[in-house]
DSSP file (Angstrom, degrees, kcal/mol; ACC not computed):
  #  RESIDUE AA STRUCTURE BP1 BP2  ACC     N-H-->O    O-->H-N    N-H-->O    O-->H-N    TCO  KAPPA ALPHA  PHI   PSI    X-CA   Y-CA   Z-CA
    1    1 A M              0   0    0      0, 0.0     2,-0.4     0, 0.0    27,-0.0   0.000 360.0 360.0 360.0 143.9  -10.7  -51.0   12.2
    2    2 A L        -     0   0    0     26,-0.1     2,-0.5    23,-0.1    23,-0.0  -0.664 360.0-169.4 -84.7 126.2  -13.7  -50.2   10.1
    3    3 A I        -     0   0    0     -2,-0.4     2,-0.5     2,-0.0     0, 0.0  -0.980  14.1-150.8-116.2 119.3  -14.9  -52.8    7.7
    4    4 A L        -     0   0    0     -2,-0.5     2,-0.8     2,-0.0    -2,-0.0  -0.751   8.1-144.7 -94.2 134.1  -17.5  -51.4    5.4
    5    5 A Y        -     0   0    0     -2,-0.5     2,-0.7     2,-0.0    -2,-0.0  -0.881  28.6-133.2 -87.0 111.7  -20.2  -53.7    3.9
    6    6 A M        +     0   0    0     -2,-0.8     2,-0.3     2,-0.0    -2,-0.0  -0.612  34.3 170.2 -78.6 113.6  -20.6  -52.1    0.5
    7    7 A K        -     0   0    0     -2,-0.7     2,-1.3     8,-0.0     3,-0.1  -0.810  46.1-107.1-112.0 158.5  -24.3  -51.6   -0.4
    8    8 A D    >   -     0   0    0     -2,-0.3     3,-1.3     1,-0.2     4,-0.3  -0.748  40.0-178.8 -84.3  93.5  -25.7  -49.8   -3.2
    9    9 A L  G >   +     0   0    0     -2,-1.3     3,-0.6     1,-0.3     7,-0.2   0.575  66.4  79.8 -75.6  -7.0  -27.0  -46.8   -1.2
   10   10 A S  G 3  S+     0   0    0      1,-0.2    -1,-0.3    -3,-0.1     3,-0.1   0.656  96.9  44.0 -76.5 -10.6  -28.4  -45.1   -4.1
   11   11 A N  G <  S+     0   0    0     -3,-1.3     2,-0.5     1,-0.2    -1,-0.2   0.510 105.9  62.0-106.4  -5.8  -31.5  -47.3   -4.0
   12   12 A S    <>  -     0   0    0     -3,-0.6     4,-1.8    -4,-0.3    -1,-0.2  -0.900  45.2-177.1-134.3 106.5  -32.3  -47.4   -0.3
   13   13 A S  H  > S+     0   0    0     -2,-0.5     4,-2.3     1,-0.2     5,-0.2   0.880  91.6  55.3 -61.6 -40.0  -33.3  -44.5    1.7
   14   14 A L  H  > S+     0   0    0      2,-0.2     4,-2.1     1,-0.2    -1,-0.2   0.918 106.2  50.1 -63.3 -42.7  -33.4  -46.7    4.8
   15   15 A D  H  > S+     0   0    0      1,-0.2     4,-1.7     2,-0.2    -1,-0.2   0.904 110.5  50.4 -63.0 -39.5  -29.8  -47.9    4.3
   16   16 A R  H  X S+     0   0    0     -4,-1.8     4,-2.1    -7,-0.2    -1,-0.2   0.893 110.6  49.0 -63.9 -39.4  -28.6  -44.3    4.0
   17   17 A K  H  X S+     0   0    0     -4,-2.3     4,-1.7     1,-0.2    -1,-0.2   0.871 107.3  56.6 -71.0 -34.6  -30.4  -43.3    7.2
   18   18 A N  H  < S+     0   0    0     -4,-2.1    -1,-0.2     2,-0.2    -2,-0.2   0.876 109.1  45.6 -64.9 -36.8  -28.9  -46.3    9.0
   19   19 A I  H >< S+     0   0    0     -4,-1.7     3,-1.9     1,-0.2     7,-0.2   0.948 110.7  52.0 -67.1 -48.0  -25.4  -45.1    8.2
   20   20 A L  H 3< S+     0   0    0     -4,-2.1    -2,-0.2     1,-0.3    -1,-0.2   0.763 109.7  51.6 -61.2 -25.5  -26.1  -41.5    9.1
   21   21 A N  T 3< S+     0   0    0     -4,-1.7     2,-1.0    -5,-0.1    -1,-0.3   0.390  86.9  91.2 -90.9   2.6  -27.4  -42.7   12.5
   22   22 A N    <>  +     0   0    0     -3,-1.9     4,-2.4     1,-0.2     5,-0.2  -0.772  51.1 179.4-101.1  90.7  -24.4  -44.8   13.3
   23   23 A N  H  > S+     0   0    0     -2,-1.0     4,-2.2     1,-0.2    -1,-0.2   0.797  79.0  56.0 -62.2 -31.5  -22.1  -42.4   15.1
   24   24 A V  H  > S+     0   0    0      2,-0.2     4,-2.0     1,-0.2    -1,-0.2   0.933 111.1  43.5 -64.7 -47.8  -19.4  -45.0   15.7
   25   25 A A  H  > S+     0   0    0      1,-0.2     4,-2.3     2,-0.2    -2,-0.2   0.901 112.4  53.0 -68.3 -39.6  -19.1  -45.7   11.9
   26   26 A L  H  X S+     0   0    0     -4,-2.4     4,-2.5    -7,-0.2    -1,-0.2   0.926 107.7  50.6 -59.7 -45.7  -19.3  -42.0   11.1
   27   27 A Q  H  X S+     0   0    0     -4,-2.2     4,-1.6     1,-0.2    -1,-0.2   0.915 111.7  48.3 -62.5 -41.5  -16.4  -41.2   13.5
   28   28 A E  H  X S+     0   0    0     -4,-2.0     4,-2.9     1,-0.2     5,-0.2   0.877 109.7  52.3 -68.5 -35.2  -14.3  -44.0   11.9
   29   29 A L  H  X S+     0   0    0     -4,-2.3     4,-3.0     2,-0.2     5,-0.3   0.931 105.9  54.4 -63.6 -42.6  -15.1  -42.8    8.4
   30   30 A Y  H  X>S+     0   0    0     -4,-2.5     5,-1.2     1,-0.2     4,-1.0   0.914 114.5  42.1 -55.6 -43.2  -13.9  -39.2    9.4
   31   31 A E  H  <5S+     0   0    0     -4,-1.6    -2,-0.2     2,-0.2    -1,-0.2   0.936 115.9  46.1 -70.2 -48.5  -10.6  -40.7   10.5
   32   32 A V  H  <5S+     0   0    0     -4,-2.9    -2,-0.2     1,-0.2    -1,-0.2   0.902 118.8  41.3 -63.1 -42.5  -10.1  -43.1    7.6
   33   33 A L  H  <5S-     0   0    0     -4,-3.0    -1,-0.2    -5,-0.2    -2,-0.2   0.691  96.0-141.2 -80.0 -16.4  -11.0  -40.6    5.0
   34   34 A D  T  <5 +     0   0    0     -4,-1.0     2,-0.5    -5,-0.3    -3,-0.2   0.940  54.4 140.3  51.4  51.0   -9.1  -37.8    6.7
   35   35 A F      < -     0   0    0     -5,-1.2     2,-0.4    -6,-0.2    -1,-0.2  -0.822  30.4-175.4-123.2  89.2  -11.8  -35.4    5.7
   36   36 A S        -     0   0    0     -2,-0.5     2,-0.1    -3,-0.1    -5,-0.0  -0.681   5.4-166.9 -95.6 136.3  -12.4  -33.2    8.7
   37   37 A G        -     0   0    0     -2,-0.4     2,-0.6     9,-0.1     9,-0.2  -0.142  39.1 -76.0 -97.4-159.8  -15.1  -30.6    8.8
   38   38 A V  E     -A   45   0A   0      7,-2.5     7,-2.1    -2,-0.1     2,-0.8  -0.895  39.4-129.9-105.3 125.2  -15.6  -27.8   11.2
   39   39 A L  E     +A   44   0A   0     -2,-0.6     2,-0.4     5,-0.2     5,-0.2  -0.670  42.6 161.8 -73.6 112.6  -16.9  -28.7   14.6
   40   40 A F  E >   -A   43   0A   0      3,-2.9     3,-1.1    -2,-0.8    49,-0.1  -0.991  66.2  -6.3-140.9 126.7  -19.8  -26.3   15.2
   41   41 A E  T 3  S-     0   0    0     -2,-0.4    -1,-0.1     1,-0.2     3,-0.1   0.885 129.2 -58.2  49.0  46.5  -22.5  -26.8   17.7
   42   42 A R  T 3  S+     0   0    0      1,-0.2     2,-0.3    -3,-0.0    -1,-0.2   0.657 120.4  98.4  61.5  23.7  -21.1  -30.3   18.6
   43   43 A K  E <  S-A   40   0A   0     -3,-1.1    -3,-2.9    -5,-0.1     2,-0.4  -0.991  79.1-114.1-133.9 143.5  -21.4  -31.5   15.0
   44   44 A Y  E     -A   39   0A   0     -2,-0.3     2,-0.3    -5,-0.2    -5,-0.2  -0.637  38.7-165.4 -72.3 131.2  -19.0  -31.7   12.1
   45   45 A R  E     -A   38   0A   0     -7,-2.1    -7,-2.5    -2,-0.4     2,-0.3  -0.899   7.9-166.2-119.7 148.9  -20.2  -29.3    9.4
   46   46 A Y        -     0   0    0     -2,-0.3     2,-0.2    -9,-0.2    -9,-0.1  -0.979  15.8-132.1-132.9 142.8  -19.1  -29.1    5.8
   47   47 A T     >  -     0   0    0     -2,-0.3     4,-2.1     1,-0.1     3,-0.2  -0.584  30.1-112.9 -86.4 160.5  -19.6  -26.4    3.2
   48   48 A K  H  > S+     0   0    0      1,-0.2     4,-2.7     2,-0.2     5,-0.2   0.865 119.8  56.6 -58.2 -34.2  -20.9  -27.2   -0.3
   49   49 A Q  H  > S+     0   0    0      1,-0.2     4,-2.5     2,-0.2    -1,-0.2   0.907 106.2  49.3 -64.3 -40.5  -17.5  -26.3   -1.6
   50   50 A Q  H  > S+     0   0    0     -3,-0.2     4,-2.6     2,-0.2    -2,-0.2   0.914 112.2  48.2 -64.6 -42.4  -15.8  -28.8    0.7
   51   51 A I  H  X S+     0   0    0     -4,-2.1     4,-2.4     2,-0.2     5,-0.2   0.931 112.4  48.5 -65.6 -45.1  -18.2  -31.6   -0.4
   52   52 A A  H  X>S+     0   0    0     -4,-2.7     5,-2.1     1,-0.2     4,-0.8   0.920 112.5  49.1 -62.2 -43.1  -17.7  -30.8   -4.1
   53   53 A Y  H  <5S+     0   0    0     -4,-2.5     3,-0.4    -5,-0.2    -2,-0.2   0.929 110.5  50.1 -60.2 -43.8  -13.9  -30.8   -3.6
   54   54 A F  H  <5S+     0   0    0     -4,-2.6    -2,-0.2     1,-0.2    -1,-0.2   0.913 118.7  37.4 -65.3 -41.8  -14.0  -34.1   -1.7
   55   55 A F  H  <5S-     0   0    0     -4,-2.4    -1,-0.2    -5,-0.2    -2,-0.2   0.499 107.0-126.8 -91.1   0.3  -16.1  -35.8   -4.5
   56   56 A Q  T  <5 +     0   0    0     -4,-0.8     2,-0.3    -3,-0.4    -3,-0.2   0.945  65.8 126.3  54.4  52.2  -14.3  -34.0   -7.3
   57   57 A V      < -     0   0    0     -5,-2.1    -1,-0.2    -6,-0.1    -2,-0.1  -0.885  67.1 -90.7-131.7 165.4  -17.5  -32.7   -8.8
   58   58 A D    >>  -     0   0    0     -2,-0.3     4,-1.2     1,-0.1     3,-1.1  -0.392  34.9-117.0 -72.7 150.4  -18.7  -29.2   -9.7
   59   59 A I  H 3> S+     0   0    0      1,-0.3     4,-2.5     2,-0.2     5,-0.2   0.788 115.0  65.8 -59.7 -27.1  -20.6  -27.2   -7.1
   60   60 A R  H 3> S+     0   0    0      1,-0.2     4,-2.6     2,-0.2    -1,-0.3   0.853  96.7  55.5 -63.9 -33.5  -23.6  -27.3   -9.5
   61   61 A T  H <> S+     0   0    0     -3,-1.1     4,-2.5     2,-0.2     5,-0.2   0.932 108.7  47.0 -61.9 -48.0  -23.8  -31.1   -8.9
   62   62 A I  H  X S+     0   0    0     -4,-1.2     4,-2.7     1,-0.2     5,-0.2   0.949 112.2  50.1 -62.8 -47.2  -24.0  -30.6   -5.1
   63   63 A N  H  X S+     0   0    0     -4,-2.5     4,-2.0     1,-0.2    -1,-0.2   0.914 111.3  48.7 -54.9 -45.7  -26.7  -28.0   -5.6
   64   64 A R  H  X S+     0   0    0     -4,-2.6     4,-2.8     1,-0.2    -1,-0.2   0.926 112.8  47.6 -62.0 -45.7  -28.7  -30.3   -7.9
   65   65 A L  H  X S+     0   0    0     -4,-2.5     4,-2.5     1,-0.2    -1,-0.2   0.862 109.7  52.8 -67.1 -36.3  -28.4  -33.2   -5.4
   66   66 A L  H  < S+     0   0    0     -4,-2.7    -1,-0.2    -5,-0.2    -2,-0.2   0.887 113.8  44.1 -64.7 -35.6  -29.4  -31.1   -2.5
   67   67 A E  H >< S+     0   0    0     -4,-2.0     3,-1.0    -5,-0.2     4,-0.2   0.934 114.3  48.4 -70.2 -48.2  -32.5  -30.0   -4.4
   68   68 A T  H 3< S+     0   0    0     -4,-2.8     3,-0.2     1,-0.2    -2,-0.2   0.909 124.2  30.4 -59.6 -45.8  -33.4  -33.5   -5.6
   69   69 A Y  T 3X S+     0   0    0     -4,-2.5     4,-3.2     1,-0.2     5,-0.3   0.045  80.8 127.5-107.3  27.2  -33.0  -35.1   -2.2
   70   70 A R  H <> S+     0   0    0     -3,-1.0     4,-2.9     1,-0.2     5,-0.2   0.893  72.3  48.4 -49.6 -53.6  -34.1  -32.1   -0.1
   71   71 A D  H  > S+     0   0    0     -3,-0.2     4,-2.2    -4,-0.2    -1,-0.2   0.924 114.7  44.4 -57.3 -49.2  -36.7  -33.9    1.9
   72   72 A E  H  > S+     0   0    0      1,-0.2     4,-1.3     2,-0.2    -1,-0.2   0.928 115.2  48.4 -65.4 -43.0  -34.5  -36.9    2.8
   73   73 A L  H  <>S+     0   0    0     -4,-3.2     5,-2.7     1,-0.2     3,-0.4   0.928 109.8  52.3 -63.4 -43.3  -31.5  -34.7    3.6
   74   74 A D  H ><5S+     0   0    0     -4,-2.9     3,-1.1    -5,-0.3    -1,-0.2   0.886 109.3  49.4 -59.9 -40.8  -33.6  -32.4    5.8
   75   75 A Q  H 3<5S+     0   0    0     -4,-2.2    -1,-0.3     1,-0.2    -2,-0.2   0.779 108.7  54.3 -68.2 -24.2  -34.9  -35.5    7.8
   76   76 A S  T 3<5S-     0   0    0     -4,-1.3    -1,-0.2    -3,-0.4    -2,-0.2   0.340 131.0 -89.1 -94.0   6.0  -31.4  -36.7    8.2
   77   77 A G  T < 5 +     0   0    0     -3,-1.1    -3,-0.2    -4,-0.3    -2,-0.1   0.512  67.9 158.0 105.4   7.3  -30.2  -33.4    9.7
   78   78 A H      < -     0   0    0     -5,-2.7     2,-0.4    -6,-0.2    -1,-0.3  -0.422  19.9-171.1 -62.0 134.1  -29.1  -31.3    6.8
   79   79 A E        -     0   0    0     -2,-0.1     2,-0.6     2,-0.0    -1,-0.0  -0.981  20.0-152.2-129.9 141.6  -29.2  -27.6    7.7
   80   80 A L        -     0   0    0     -2,-0.4     2,-0.4     2,-0.0     6,-0.1  -0.968  23.5-142.6-109.2 117.2  -28.8  -24.5    5.6
   81   81 A F        +     0   0    0     -2,-0.6     2,-0.3     4,-0.1    -2,-0.0  -0.671  28.6 162.3 -87.0 134.0  -27.4  -21.7    7.7
   82   82 A T    >>  -     0   0    0     -2,-0.4     4,-1.0     4,-0.0     3,-0.9  -0.913  47.2  -3.3-137.8 164.5  -28.6  -18.2    7.2
   83   83 A G  H 3> S-     0   0    0     -2,-0.3     4,-2.1     1,-0.2     5,-0.1  -0.222 126.9  -0.8  60.3-134.9  -28.5  -14.9    9.2
   84   84 A T  H 3> S+     0   0    0      1,-0.2     4,-2.7     2,-0.2    -1,-0.2   0.885 133.9  54.0 -57.9 -44.2  -27.0  -15.0   12.7
   85   85 A K  H <> S+     0   0    0     -3,-0.9     4,-2.4     1,-0.2    -1,-0.2   0.935 109.1  48.4 -60.3 -46.6  -26.2  -18.8   12.5
   86   86 A L  H  X S+     0   0    0     -4,-1.0     4,-2.6     1,-0.2    -1,-0.2   0.915 111.6  50.5 -59.8 -41.2  -24.3  -18.4    9.3
   87   87 A K  H  X S+     0   0    0     -4,-2.1     4,-2.1     1,-0.2    -2,-0.2   0.922 110.8  48.5 -60.9 -44.4  -22.3  -15.5   10.8
   88   88 A Q  H  < S+     0   0    0     -4,-2.7    -1,-0.2     1,-0.2    -2,-0.2   0.882 113.1  48.2 -60.3 -41.5  -21.5  -17.5   13.9
   89   89 A F  H  < S+     0   0    0     -4,-2.4     4,-0.4    -5,-0.2    -2,-0.2   0.899 115.0  44.6 -66.4 -44.5  -20.4  -20.4   11.7
   90   90 A K  H >< S+     0   0    0     -4,-2.6     3,-0.9    -5,-0.2     4,-0.2   0.779  94.2  77.9 -75.3 -26.9  -18.2  -18.2    9.5
   91   91 A D  G >< S+     0   0    0     -4,-2.1     3,-2.0     1,-0.3     4,-0.2   0.915  95.4  45.7 -53.0 -52.8  -16.5  -16.2   12.2
   92   92 A P  G >  S+     0   0    0      0, 0.0     3,-0.5     0, 0.0    -1,-0.3   0.760 113.2  54.4 -61.9 -23.0  -14.0  -18.9   13.3
   93   93 A L  G X  S+     0   0    0     -3,-0.9     3,-1.5    -4,-0.4    -2,-0.2   0.311  73.8 102.9 -92.0   6.1  -13.3  -19.5    9.6
   94   94 A S  G <  S+     0   0    0     -3,-2.0    -1,-0.2     1,-0.3    -3,-0.1   0.737  76.2  59.3 -65.7 -19.9  -12.5  -15.9    8.8
   95   95 A Q  G <  S+     0   0    0     -3,-0.5     8,-0.8    -4,-0.2     2,-0.5   0.687  86.8  91.2 -78.3 -17.3   -8.8  -16.8    8.8
   96   96 A L  E <   +B  102   0B   0     -3,-1.5     6,-0.2     1,-0.2     3,-0.1  -0.662  43.1 171.2 -86.9 128.1   -9.2  -19.3    6.0
   97   97 A K  E    S+     0   0B   0      4,-0.8     2,-0.3    -2,-0.5    -1,-0.2   0.663  70.2  39.3-104.8 -23.6   -8.8  -17.9    2.5
   98   98 A D  E >  S-B  101   0B   0      3,-1.0     3,-0.7     1,-0.0    -1,-0.1  -0.892  91.6-108.5-125.2 156.1   -8.8  -21.2    0.6
   99   99 A I  T 3  S+     0   0    0     -2,-0.3   -52,-0.1     1,-0.2   -49,-0.0   0.785 113.9  13.8 -58.4 -33.3  -11.1  -24.2    1.3
  100  100 A N  T 3  S+     0   0    0      1,-0.1     2,-0.5     2,-0.0    -1,-0.2   0.272 110.0  85.9-126.4  10.5   -8.2  -26.4    2.7
  101  101 A V  E <   -B   98   0B   0     -3,-0.7    -3,-1.0     2,-0.0    -4,-0.8  -0.952  62.9-144.3-125.8 121.2   -5.3  -24.0    3.3
  102  102 A L  E     -B   96   0B   0     -2,-0.5     2,-0.6    -6,-0.2    -6,-0.1  -0.691  20.0-138.5 -80.1 130.6   -4.8  -22.0    6.5
  103  103 A Q        -     0   0    0     -8,-0.8     2,-0.4    -2,-0.4    -1,-0.0  -0.827  13.6-154.3 -93.7 118.7   -3.4  -18.6    5.7
  104  104 A L              0   0    0     -2,-0.6     0, 0.0     1,-0.1     0, 0.0  -0.752 360.0 360.0 -91.5 139.7   -0.6  -17.5    8.2
  105  105 A R              0   0    0     -2,-0.4    -1,-0.1     0, 0.0    -2,-0.0   0.446 360.0 360.0 -99.9 360.0    0.0  -13.8    8.6
C-alpha cells in the first residue's frame, strides 16, 4: 500500500522531480487514483483535457501552468505532440468521442 508523505510540492522543484522519477510510486498512484492515461511509446500519456477534468479546472489553467513551468516540465519529460507523432497518438483514440466514454457502434 502506498503511503504518501505529504510535502508542499509547490515550493520545491527537486521534490517534484524526485516524485516524477519514482516509477514505483507513480504506478501505485495510477492504481489508487484510478486515472489511467493512454499507453503510448511505453509511457502513460494524458491530454490537457484529461488533466483539466481530473483537477476540475478550466483548460486555460492547464495552459497557463504549462507556460509558467515549461522549462521544468520539459526537463521532466513533458512532450507536445505535433505532426506525425500526434497522428500516431490520436489514431487509437479515434473511437473515443468523449474524454472518458467509449462510444460503441
